[in-house]
C-alpha positions in Angstrom: -89.1 -126.1 119.5 -85.8 -128.0 118.6 -85.9 -129.2 115.0 -83.9 -132.4 115.5 -85.1 -134.2 112.4 -84.1 -131.6 109.9 -80.8 -131.0 111.7 -80.0 -134.8 111.4 -80.8 -134.7 107.7 -78.5 -131.8 107.1 -75.7 -133.5 109.1 -76.3 -136.7 107.1 -75.8 -134.5 104.0 -72.4 -133.2 105.3 -71.0 -136.6 106.3 -67.4 -135.5 106.0 -67.5 -132.3 108.1 -69.7 -134.1 110.6 -67.4 -137.0 111.0 -64.3 -134.8 111.3 -65.8 -132.9 114.2 -66.9 -136.1 115.9 -63.5 -137.6 115.7 -61.9 -134.4 117.0 -64.3 -134.4 120.0 -63.8 -138.0 120.6 -60.0 -138.1 120.5 -59.8 -134.9 122.5 -62.1 -136.4 125.2 -60.2 -139.6 125.5 -56.8 -137.8 125.7 -58.1 -135.2 128.2 -59.7 -137.8 130.5 -56.8 -140.3 130.5 -54.3 -137.5 130.8 -56.1 -135.7 133.7 -56.3 -139.1 135.4 -52.5 -139.6 135.2 -51.9 -136.0 136.5 -54.4 -136.6 139.2 -52.5 -139.8 140.4 -49.1 -138.1 140.1 -50.4 -135.2 142.2 -51.6 -137.7 144.8 -48.3 -139.5 144.8 -46.3 -136.3 145.1 -48.4 -135.0 147.9 -48.1 -138.2 150.1 -47.1 -137.7 153.7 -43.5 -138.8 153.9 -43.7 -138.8 157.7 -40.4 -136.7 157.6 -39.8 -133.1 158.3 -38.3 -132.6 155.0 -37.5 -129.0 155.1 -35.8 -129.4 158.4 -33.4 -132.1 157.3 -30.0 -131.5 155.8 -27.9 -134.3 154.3 -24.4 -134.4 153.0 -21.8 -136.8 151.8 -18.1 -137.2 153.1 -15.2 -138.9 151.2 -12.1 -139.2 153.1 -8.7 -139.3 151.4 -6.1 -138.9 154.3 -3.7 -142.0 154.6 -4.1 -142.1 158.4 -7.7 -141.1 158.5 -9.4 -142.6 161.7 -12.9 -143.3 160.2 -14.7 -144.1 163.5 -13.3 -141.2 165.5 -14.0 -138.8 162.8 -17.5 -139.9 162.3 -18.1 -139.5 166.1 -16.4 -136.2 166.1 -18.4 -135.0 163.0 -21.7 -135.7 164.6 -20.7 -134.4 168.0 -19.8 -131.1 166.4 -23.0 -130.9 164.4 -25.1 -131.8 167.5 -23.5 -129.0 169.4 -24.5 -126.3 166.8 -27.3 -123.9 167.8 -30.7 -124.9 166.2 -29.5 -128.3 165.5 -31.9 -130.9 166.9 -29.8 -133.9 166.2 -27.4 -135.5 163.7 -26.5 -139.1 162.6 -24.1 -140.8 160.3 -26.3 -143.2 158.2 -26.0 -145.3 155.1 -28.9 -143.7 153.0 -31.0 -140.6 153.0 -34.8 -140.9 152.4 -36.4 -139.7 149.1 -33.0 -139.5 147.2 -33.7 -142.5 144.8 -30.5 -144.3 146.0 -30.0 -146.7 148.9 -29.9 -150.2 150.3 -32.7 -152.8 150.9 -33.2 -156.1 152.6 -35.3 -159.1 151.9 -37.1 -159.7 155.1 -39.6 -162.4 156.4 -41.4 -163.4 159.5 -39.8 -166.8 159.5 -36.7 -168.6 158.1 -39.0 -171.1 156.3 -40.8 -168.1 154.5 -37.4 -166.6 153.7 -36.2 -169.9 152.2 -39.5 -170.3 150.3 -39.1 -166.9 148.8 -42.1 -165.5 150.6 -40.0 -162.5 151.8 -40.7 -158.7 151.4 -38.3 -156.1 150.2 -37.7 -153.3 152.6 -35.4 -150.2 152.7 -32.5 -150.6 155.1 -31.4 -147.7 157.2 -28.6 -148.0 159.8 -27.1 -145.6 162.3 -26.4 -145.0 165.8 -28.9 -144.4 168.7 -29.7 -140.9 167.3 -31.1 -142.4 163.9 -34.8 -142.3 164.7 -34.6 -138.9 166.5 -32.6 -137.4 163.7 -35.0 -138.6 161.0 -37.8 -137.0 163.1 -40.2 -139.8 162.7 -42.8 -141.0 165.2 -42.1 -144.1 167.2 -45.6 -145.4 168.1 -44.7 -148.7 169.9 -41.7 -150.1 171.6 -38.3 -148.5 172.4 -35.5 -146.6 170.5 -32.0 -148.0 170.3 -29.6 -147.5 173.1 -26.0 -146.5 172.4 -24.8 -149.8 173.8 -26.5 -151.6 171.0 -24.7 -149.7 168.2 -21.9 -151.6 166.4 -19.1 -149.7 164.5 -17.8 -152.1 161.9 -16.5 -152.3 158.4 -17.7 -155.9 158.1 -20.9 -157.7 158.7 -22.5 -156.5 162.1 -23.9 -158.8 164.7 -27.5 -157.4 164.9 -30.0 -158.4 167.6 -32.6 -155.8 167.3 -34.5 -153.6 164.8 -37.2 -151.0 164.4 -39.6 -151.2 161.5 -42.3 -149.2 159.9 -45.9 -149.9 160.5 -46.4 -150.6 156.8 -43.8 -153.3 156.9 -45.1 -154.7 160.2 -48.5 -155.1 158.6 -47.0 -157.1 155.8 -44.9 -159.3 158.0 -47.5 -160.0 160.6 -50.9 -159.2 159.2 -53.5 -158.7 161.9 -50.9 -159.2 164.6 -48.6 -157.0 166.7 -45.1 -157.3 165.3 -43.6 -155.8 168.5 -41.2 -158.3 170.2 -41.4 -160.8 167.3 -38.4 -161.9 165.2 -37.8 -161.1 161.6 -35.4 -162.9 159.4 -32.9 -161.2 157.1 -31.2 -164.1 155.4 -27.8 -165.7 155.9 -29.1 -167.0 159.4 -29.5 -163.4 160.6 -32.6 -162.8 162.7 -33.4 -159.6 164.8 -36.1 -158.8 167.3 -38.5 -156.0 166.6 -38.0 -153.6 169.5 -39.9 -150.6 168.0 -42.4 -149.6 165.3 -42.4 -146.2 163.4 -45.9 -144.9 162.4 -44.8 -143.8 158.9 -41.6 -142.9 156.9 -40.9 -142.8 153.3 -38.0 -144.7 152.0 -35.4 -143.7 149.2 -37.5 -144.8 146.2 -40.5 -142.7 145.6 -41.8 -144.9 142.7 -41.4 -148.2 144.5 -44.0 -150.4 146.0 -41.8 -150.5 149.2 -42.0 -146.8 149.5 -43.1 -147.0 153.2 -41.5 -150.3 154.1 -38.2 -149.7 156.0 -36.0 -151.5 158.6 -33.8 -149.6 161.0 -30.8 -151.2 162.6 -28.2 -150.0 165.1 -24.8 -150.0 163.5 -22.6 -147.5 161.7 -20.6 -148.7 158.6 -16.9 -147.8 158.8 -16.0 -146.6 155.3 -14.1 -143.7 153.7 -17.4 -142.6 152.2 -20.1 -141.8 154.6 -23.4 -139.9 154.8 -24.6 -137.5 157.6 -28.1 -136.3 158.2 -28.9 -133.3 160.3 -32.3 -132.2 161.7 -32.7 -128.5 162.7 -35.5 -126.6 164.3 -36.6 -124.5 161.3 -36.6 -124.1 157.5 -34.5 -120.9 158.0 -31.9 -122.8 160.1 -31.7 -125.4 157.4 -31.0 -122.7 154.9 -28.1 -121.2 157.0 -26.7 -124.6 157.7 -26.6 -125.5 153.9 -24.1 -122.5 153.5 -22.0 -123.2 156.7 -21.8 -127.0 157.2 -19.1 -127.7 154.6 -16.8 -125.2 156.0 -17.3 -126.3 159.5 -16.6 -129.9 158.7 -13.5 -129.1 156.6 -12.1 -126.8 159.3 -12.4 -129.6 161.8 -10.5 -132.1 159.4 -9.4 -131.0 155.9 -8.5 -134.5 154.9 -11.9 -135.2 153.1 -14.2 -133.8 150.6 -17.8 -132.6 151.5 -20.2 -132.7 148.7 -24.0 -133.1 147.9 -25.0 -130.7 150.8 -28.8 -130.6 150.2 -32.0 -130.5 152.2 -34.2 -133.6 152.0 -36.9 -131.5 150.5 -34.6 -130.8 147.6 -33.8 -134.4 147.3 -37.6 -135.1 147.2 -38.1 -132.4 144.5 -35.4 -134.0 142.4 -36.9 -137.5 142.8 -40.4 -136.1 141.7 -38.9 -133.9 138.9 -39.8 -136.4 136.2 -43.4 -136.5 137.4 -43.6 -132.7 137.7 -42.2 -132.5 134.0 -44.7 -135.3 132.8 -47.6 -133.2 134.4 -46.5 -130.0 132.6 -46.3 -131.9 129.3 -49.7 -133.3 129.8 -51.3 -130.0 130.7 -49.8 -128.5 127.6 -51.2 -131.5 125.5 -54.6 -131.0 127.1 -54.6 -127.3 126.4 -53.5 -127.6 122.8 -56.0 -130.4 122.0 -58.9 -128.4 123.5 -57.8 -125.2 121.5 -57.4 -127.1 118.3 -60.7 -128.9 118.7 -62.4 -125.5 119.3 -60.7 -124.0 116.3 -61.8 -127.1 114.2 -65.4 -126.8 115.2 -65.3 -123.0 114.7 -63.8 -123.4 111.2 -66.2 -126.1 110.1 -69.3 -124.3 111.5 -68.2 -121.0 109.8 -67.8 -123.0 106.5 -71.3 -124.5 106.9 -72.8 -121.2 107.7 -71.4 -119.6 104.5 -72.6 -122.6 102.5 -76.1 -122.3 104.0 -76.5 -118.5 103.7 -79.3 -118.8 101.2 -81.1 -121.5 103.2 -80.8 -119.4 106.3 -82.2 -116.4 104.5 -85.0 -118.5 103.3 -85.9 -119.5 106.8 -85.6 -115.9 108.0 -88.0 -115.0 105.1 -90.5 -117.7 106.3 -90.6 -116.3 109.8 -87.7 -117.8 111.7 -86.3 -115.4 114.3 -82.7 -114.7 115.1 -83.2 -116.9 118.2 -84.4 -119.7 116.1 -81.3 -119.6 113.9 -79.0 -119.3 116.8 -80.9 -122.3 118.5 -80.6 -124.3 115.3 -76.8 -124.2 115.3 -76.4 -124.7 119.0 -78.6 -127.8 118.9 -76.7 -129.0 115.9 -73.5 -128.8 117.9 -75.1 -130.5 120.8 -76.0 -133.4 118.8 -72.5 -133.6 117.2 -70.8 -133.2 120.5 -73.0 -135.9 122.2 -72.1 -138.3 119.3 -68.4 -137.5 119.8 -68.6 -138.0 123.5 -70.2 -141.4 123.0 -67.3 -142.4 120.7 -64.8 -140.7 123.0 -66.1 -142.6 126.1 -65.5 -145.9 124.2 -61.9 -144.6 123.2 -61.3 -143.6 126.8 -61.9 -147.2 128.0 -59.8 -148.6 125.3 -57.0 -146.1 125.9 -57.0 -146.8 129.6 -56.9 -150.6 129.1 -53.9 -150.2 126.8 -52.1 -148.1 129.3 -52.9 -150.5 132.1 -51.5 -153.4 130.1 -48.4 -151.7 128.6 -47.4 -149.5 131.6 -49.2 -150.8 134.5 -51.2 -147.7 134.9 -54.1 -147.6 137.4 -57.8 -147.2 136.1 -58.9 -143.8 135.5 -61.0 -141.9 137.9 -64.7 -142.3 136.9 -65.7 -138.9 138.1 -63.6 -137.4 135.3 -66.2 -138.8 132.7 -68.9 -136.1 133.6 -66.3 -133.5 134.0 -64.8 -134.2 130.6 -68.3 -134.2 129.1 -69.1 -130.9 130.6 -65.8 -129.4 129.3 -66.4 -130.7 125.8 -70.0 -129.3 125.7 -68.6 -125.9 126.9 -65.8 -125.9 124.3 -68.5 -126.7 121.5 -70.7 -123.9 122.6 -68.0 -121.4 122.8 -66.6 -122.5 119.3 -69.9 -122.4 117.7 -71.3 -119.1 119.3 -69.7 -116.6 116.9 -70.7 -118.5 113.7 -74.2 -119.2 115.0 -74.4 -115.3 115.8 -73.4 -114.5 112.3 -75.9 -117.0 110.9 -78.6 -115.4 113.0 -77.9 -112.0 111.4 -78.5 -113.1 107.9 -81.0 -110.9 106.3 -84.3 -112.5 104.9 -83.5 -110.5 101.7 -80.7 -112.9 100.9 -83.2 -115.5 99.8 -84.1 -113.5 96.8 -80.5 -113.3 95.6 -78.7 -115.8 93.6 -75.6 -117.5 95.2 
């Protein structure tokens, strides 16, 4: 039989220690649930399908310094050289590399009127030659790829007529409609026809709302600074290319600097490095709080057992078994933990509302509430078990001794 009434009376007589445990449990529960929710959201974000063969893509930057450096011919020669290498699927000179955190964007609308009325959408802007889509390794689900005849090589503003967009962007521009063959407006009187739609591709900014919204156009910017993206057949081939490509390009023309030779997977890891660090810190905070709470419960229960030694001995003398004493302290802990969890649930909601208002954090996962409750009950049972075992071993003879 659980003696709830005398347990409650005992807890009321020890208000300070009871309140301390309740607050420890409540604070720990609120932090654990909200921190775990943040970790869960970060894991989901980092595990998103980018639509790219990240480990098969190698990116590099080129900065030319020669006085008579022929930019267009060198770009063409570089990509031709790279495309001729064994295990290289394709290569392209482009303006930005996905998942790097740096790049270009366009404001884009389905009509000039919407553009003028600021009803446009932001989208990442990728441009390159007719090998752009194939090099990226993304899936074209509608329409056609660019032809080489469409590609403009220019240092100024290109005269564009066609574009390929991602399905995510197509859904925003023409919700419930097929965007293929329709026109999109880029501002300044520029409009292009959607000739293809890509199923999915991550843009450059992993934390942006336009993560999957991208526009692809057929032109190569002629500049002393350029980027090249290479797709290879395997991860092993990418590793070999990382060590060889700089020497190959410098050997072809030494009048430039080759730098930032990295796989797109490495760029992705760098972009998510802050999220990975945040998760590590939050896991550490969760672990420390749980341990501190367990130690706090252990210390207070041990103190209470020492203070109640004569009372426990008297109960033993009156016929209470070791199991009865053990059950008494476990039940006491169950009541305290339950009270702490009630307060903790309220604190969890308050903490989540604060995070949502201050940092635009999403609501926490409701399934974490029962998981958090189970965790705190287990922590309480483990923390109280040794002091309760010690209490159950108190001899009935202690009741006759003076304290």
